[in-house]
Structures are given as structure tokens and as C-alpha cells.
N, C-alpha and C positions, 0 to 999 in steps of 0.2 A: 560534514565539513571535514571529517578523515580521509572519506575516497575524493573528495576534492583534490586533497594534499596529495595523496596516492597518486591519482591520475594526472596531474598537473592540470585541473580545470582551473579557467581562469573566474575571477568572481563575476557571477552571474546574479544578475538583480532577480530578485521574487518577483513575480506579476500575479495579480489577482486572477484565479483561474473559476473564470465565468460557468464553464459547462465543458464537459469533455464526453464524447459518445465511442464508445470501443467500436472498433471496426466489424466486429462479428456477434452476433448475440449470445449472452452467456460465459463471456471471455472472462468477465469477475465473477466469481463463485463465493456468496456470502454465507456465513455459518451464524446463525443467531439462535441462542438457546434462552428458555426462560428457565430459571433455577427457583426451586423452592427452599428457602433457608430455614432449617428447623432450631437450629442453634446459632448465635451469631448478631452482630447489631447491624442496625437497620443500615448503616453507610455500606456493608459489605453486601448487604441483599440489593442496593440500588446499583453499586459498581457492577454484579454481577449481571442484572437485569438489563444494563445498558451495553455491553460487550459487543463487539463485534469482529468476527475473524472474515478476512478475505484471500483466499486463493486464488493464484494466476499462473498461466505459465507464460513467461516473456516472448515465446515464439509465437503465441497467438496474437501478439498486439499489432501486428503488422509491421515491424521495424526491419531495418537493413541489418545484416549480420554483425557489421560492427557495433550498430546501437545495441543491438541485442547483448552484446557481449559488455557493451559499457554498462546497461543497466543491471547485468548481473553483477559487474563489479561495484556498482554503486549500492546495490542490495545487501552486498556483503554474507551475513550469517543469515539475513532472512532467507536468503536461495537455498532449498533443500537440491543437492546435486542428485541424488538417488531418484528422487521424483521429480526432477526438472520443474518445482515451483516454488513461487516467490509467496511467501505468508505475511501477512499484514494485519494487525489487530486495532482496535481503537475502542476506548473507554473513557476518554476524556470529556466528552459532553453529555447532556442531560437524558437524551433519546436515542434510540438504535437509528432513527432516521438520520439525525445529527451526524452520528457517528458513520453512515454508510457514505454521506456527502463527503466527510474529511478524509476517508478513505479514497474517496474517487480523486479528491484534489492531490492526495499522495501521489497518486499512480501517475497522476497528470504531469506532476511536476518531476517524477522520475521520468518519463518519458521525454520532456522537456530537455533535461539535464543529458540523457543519453543520447538524443539527438543533436543537442549544441555541442558534444564532446565527439563525435563522430566525425 
């Protein structure tokens, strides 16, 4: 919402995202780790074992330069200027597979907003 206000984006309706396939293989790089908790609660262990990190470069998505700049602006602090990489994480759902799907939906929404404002 903050990016929408800063960029002057009109209110766009969210659409259900059926499927998104990246233009090249391995555009989205995932990092999933299995943790061993020796001390701590079971809820902490469950949260850590379902966490998924995704890293991608906006230039690899096949967007126009203007749409890429909008995507970077929308991502805000999730974009690392030194590495030119966007980092998204998810641990909201029960399994890593569901969190991977959630991140793919987030990337699809980011692409939609970046193209809509370009």
C-alpha cells in the first residue's frame, strides 16, 4: 500500500493467480533448510522447518526497463542494491511446498503491478 501511494498507482483489484511460469529456468532460486532444535518449543521448530527463502534478479524476469524499475520500487527494502537481488520469505503456511506456491503468487502479483504501472 505504501508503494501504491508513493508511485501513484491506482487501486488495482487482486486477481486469483492460477499459475505463473518464469521465462527462463531457475529464475527463482529457493533456499529451504531443515533445522534441528535442541532447545526450545515445538512451535519454533515447526516455524523454522516450513520457512522458505526465494532470491531472484528483477532483470531476469523479462520485463521492460520501466516495469523493472517499478518492481524494484514496489519491493522497497526487500531489494538489495549491491547484489541486485530481491529476497522474499514465507513461513505462513504449514509446509514448504505451500510456502513455495505462496512466494510464486507474490512474484506473479509483483510482476502484475509492475506491468500495470509501466
